[in-house]
C-alpha positions in Angstrom: 0.0 0.0 0.0 1.5 3.4 -1.0 1.9 6.1 1.6 -0.4 9.2 1.5 1.6 12.4 0.8 -1.2 14.6 2.1 -4.4 14.3 4.1 -7.1 16.8 4.4 -10.5 17.6 2.8 -11.9 18.2 -0.6 -14.3 21.1 -0.5 -16.7 22.6 -3.0 -19.7 24.7 -2.0 -20.7 23.5 1.4 -19.7 19.9 0.8 -16.6 18.6 2.6 -15.0 15.3 1.7 -12.1 14.0 3.9 -9.5 12.6 1.5 -5.9 11.3 1.3 -3.6 12.1 -1.6 -1.6 9.4 -3.2 0.9 9.8 -6.1 -0.6 8.3 -9.3 2.8 7.8 -10.9 5.8 5.8 -10.0 9.3 6.1 -11.3 10.7 3.3 -13.3 14.0 5.0 -13.9 17.1 3.0 -13.2 19.3 4.5 -10.5 23.0 4.6 -11.1 25.9 5.2 -8.8 29.0 7.2 -9.9 32.3 5.3 -9.2 35.9 6.0 -9.8 36.9 3.7 -12.7 40.3 3.1 -11.2 39.3 1.6 -7.9 35.4 1.6 -8.0 35.2 3.9 -5.0 32.0 6.0 -4.9 32.3 9.5 -6.1 30.9 12.2 -3.8 29.7 15.7 -4.6 31.2 18.5 -2.7 30.0 22.1 -2.2 33.1 24.1 -3.2 33.7 27.9 -3.1 34.2 29.0 -6.7 37.0 31.4 -5.7 39.0 29.5 -3.1 38.3 25.9 -4.1 37.5 25.1 -0.5 34.5 23.1 0.7 31.7 25.2 2.2 29.8 23.8 5.2 26.0 23.8 5.0 25.6 26.3 7.8 27.5 28.9 5.7 25.4 28.5 2.5 22.6 31.0 1.8 20.2 31.3 -1.1 20.4 34.3 -3.4 18.6 35.6 -6.5 20.7 37.0 -9.3 18.8 40.1 -10.6 21.7 41.4 -12.7 25.0 39.9 -13.9 27.0 39.3 -10.7 24.5 41.2 -8.4 22.5 39.1 -6.0 19.7 39.6 -3.4 20.5 37.4 -0.4 17.5 35.7 1.1 17.2 34.3 4.6 14.8 31.8 6.1 12.8 34.7 7.5 12.4 36.2 4.0 10.8 33.0 2.8 8.6 32.9 5.9 7.2 36.3 5.1 5.7 35.2 1.8 4.9 31.6 2.8 1.4 30.6 1.8 -0.9 29.5 4.6 -0.7 25.8 5.0 -4.3 24.5 4.7 -5.6 21.0 4.8 -8.1 21.4 1.9 -8.4 21.0 -1.8 -10.6 24.0 -2.5 -12.5 23.8 -5.8 -12.9 27.4 -7.0 -14.6 26.7 -10.4 -15.7 24.1 -12.8 -14.7 24.2 -16.5 -15.1 21.9 -19.5 -12.5 19.2 -19.1 -11.7 19.4 -22.8 -10.8 23.1 -22.5 -7.7 22.3 -20.5 -4.8 21.9 -23.0 -2.6 18.9 -22.3 0.5 21.2 -21.9 -0.9 22.4 -18.6 -1.0 18.9 -16.9 2.0 18.3 -14.7 1.6 15.5 -12.1 -1.3 13.2 -11.2 -2.5 12.2 -7.7 -5.3 9.8 -6.7 -7.7 11.0 -4.1 -8.9 8.3 -1.6 -12.1 9.1 0.4 -12.0 9.0 4.2 -14.2 6.5 6.0 -17.8 7.6 5.9 -17.4 10.0 3.0 -17.8 7.5 0.2 -21.3 8.7 -0.8 -20.3 12.3 -1.4 -17.1 11.2 -3.1 -19.2 9.1 -5.6 -21.7 11.9 -6.0 -18.9 14.3 -7.1 -17.2 11.7 -9.3 -20.4 10.8 -11.2 -21.4 14.5 -11.5 -18.1 15.2 -13.2 -18.6 12.2 -15.5 -22.1 13.3 -16.5 -21.3 17.0 -17.0 -17.9 16.5 -18.7 -16.5 19.2 -16.3 -13.2 19.4 -14.4 -12.9 21.1 -11.0 -10.3 23.8 -10.8 -8.8 23.7 -7.4 -6.1 25.2 -5.2 -4.0 23.0 -2.8 -0.9 23.6 -0.7 1.6 20.7 -0.9 5.0 20.9 0.7 4.5 24.6 1.5 3.8 25.6 -2.1 0.4 26.5 -3.5 -0.6 24.6 -6.6 -3.3 24.9 -9.2 -4.9 21.6 -10.0 -7.7 20.0 -12.0 -10.0 17.5 -10.4 -11.1 14.8 -12.9 -12.9 11.4 -12.8 -10.7 8.5 -13.7 -12.3 5.1 -13.5 -13.6 4.7 -9.9 -11.1 7.4 -8.7 -11.1 11.1 -8.5 -7.8 12.3 -10.0 -6.2 15.5 -8.9 -3.7 16.6 -11.6 -1.4 19.5 -10.7 -1.4 22.1 -13.4 1.3 24.4 -14.7 0.7 28.1 -14.4 0.4 30.2 -17.6 3.8 31.9 -16.9 5.5 28.5 -16.7 4.8 27.8 -20.4 7.0 29.0 -23.2 5.4 31.4 -25.7 5.0 29.7 -29.1 5.9 33.0 -30.7 9.5 32.2 -29.7 9.6 29.3 -32.0 9.7 29.1 -35.8 6.5 27.3 -36.5 4.9 26.7 -40.0 1.7 28.6 -40.8 -1.5 27.7 -42.6 -1.6 24.6 -44.8 -2.4 26.7 -47.9 1.0 28.4 -47.5 2.7 25.0 -48.2 0.4 24.0 -51.1 -0.9 20.9 -49.4 -3.5 19.4 -51.7 -6.9 17.9 -50.8 -5.6 14.6 -52.2 -2.6 14.7 -49.8 -4.9 15.5 -46.8 -7.3 12.7 -47.8 -4.5 10.2 -48.1 -3.0 11.3 -44.8 -6.4 10.9 -43.2 -6.7 7.4 -44.7 -3.4 6.5 -43.1 -4.5 7.8 -39.7 -7.8 5.9 -39.9 -6.0 2.7 -41.1 -3.7 2.9 -38.0 -6.5 3.8 -35.6 -7.2 1.5 -32.7 -8.5 1.5 -29.2 -6.2 3.1 -26.6 -4.6 0.2 -24.6 -1.8 1.6 -22.5 -0.7 -1.8 -21.3 0.6 -2.7 -24.7 3.3 0.1 -24.5 6.3 -0.1 -22.3 9.8 1.3 -22.1 11.8 -0.9 -24.5 15.0 0.9 -23.8 14.7 0.3 -20.1 13.9 -3.4 -20.6 16.9 -3.9 -22.9 19.2 -2.1 -20.6 18.0 -4.0 -17.5 18.4 -7.4 -19.4 21.9 -6.3 -20.4 22.8 -5.4 -16.8 21.4 -8.7 -15.4 23.4 -10.7 -18.0 26.5 -8.7 -17.2 26.1 -9.2 -13.5 25.7 -13.0 -13.9 28.4 -13.7 -16.4 30.8 -10.7 -16.1 31.3 -10.8 -19.9 28.7 -10.5 -22.6 28.6 -10.0 -26.3 28.5 -6.4 -27.6 25.1 -4.8 -27.6 23.6 -4.7 -31.2 24.0 -1.5 -33.1 20.8 0.5 -33.6 20.3 1.4 -37.2 19.9 5.0 -37.9 17.1 6.0 -40.2 18.2 7.2 -43.6 18.3 10.9 -44.0 15.3 12.2 -45.9 16.0 13.9 -49.2 14.9 17.4 -49.9 12.5 16.3 -52.8 9.8 14.1 -51.3 6.9 12.5 -53.2 4.5 12.8 -50.3 1.6 11.0 -52.0 3.8 8.0 -52.8 5.0 7.9 -49.2 1.5 8.1 -47.9 0.2 5.5 -50.3 3.0 3.1 -49.4 2.4 3.7 -45.7 -1.3 2.9 -46.1 -0.4 -0.3 -48.0 2.1 -1.4 -45.3 -0.3 -0.7 -42.5 -3.1 -2.7 -44.2 -0.8 -5.6 -45.0 0.4 -5.7 -41.4 -3.2 -5.7 -40.1 -4.2 -8.5 -42.5 -1.3 -10.6 -41.4 -2.2 -10.1 -37.8 -5.8 -11.0 -38.4 -4.7 -14.1 -40.3 -2.5 -15.1 -37.4 -5.3 -14.6 -34.9 -7.6 -16.7 -37.1 -5.0 -19.5 -37.2 -4.8 -19.4 -33.5 -8.5 -19.6 -33.1 -8.6 -22.7 -35.4 -5.8 -24.4 -33.4 -7.6 -23.8 -30.1 -10.9 -25.0 -31.6 -9.2 -28.2 -32.9 -7.5 -28.8 -29.6 
């Protein structure tokens, strides 16, 4: 059972639901230790004064904000206390918006909300109301002494609290060189139709369980083999895709892509049919 990172209440209007907050994600990153290749001793990080090269003890380190090149405002613990947000034990819903209006770029980190004992009915009431209305609750919550904006969404039988990025945290698209309207690039209706045909040919139900981190799996298998044998064959080289030429027959590429996709689907269907016949014969 995971540990709750926060306990409090979910509030909207006059309703109050005791809840516990659990991370909805778990890291699958492999953790590595830095060693000295000469004797395999662990390598430690040190806090070193840039001018003297001497190590600086923690009690002599202060935080500072650089407002001009080489000019800093030093900040003490008391400075942070002055602007510290009031720690509350509530997820306060301040508005409801159409869930589809929240662009994916705003979503940052998901948490599951678990209802406290005796509050299941109100929890289900809110969950089902969000399902029927297609709305998301916009809420404020303080976690680890920092105020966050969040979206409350139904997810299966759970209420999901997804922390949101603030507008100022997103890069302005105007900073990027992005292509304009399709007409500017003379994209024909035939090309659009063929691209749509390819998308529809590749369309399938979203099944997240069929996707996994293949790089991590291969690396972990390599590590385990190396740990057992101490010597393994070289890892196979990954072929780099051929560089695309400047002159591209887009219709030909789209047509071939559609043909390959359909051929693959027909082969898979034939294999499934053979499997069903074998099971029926057995």
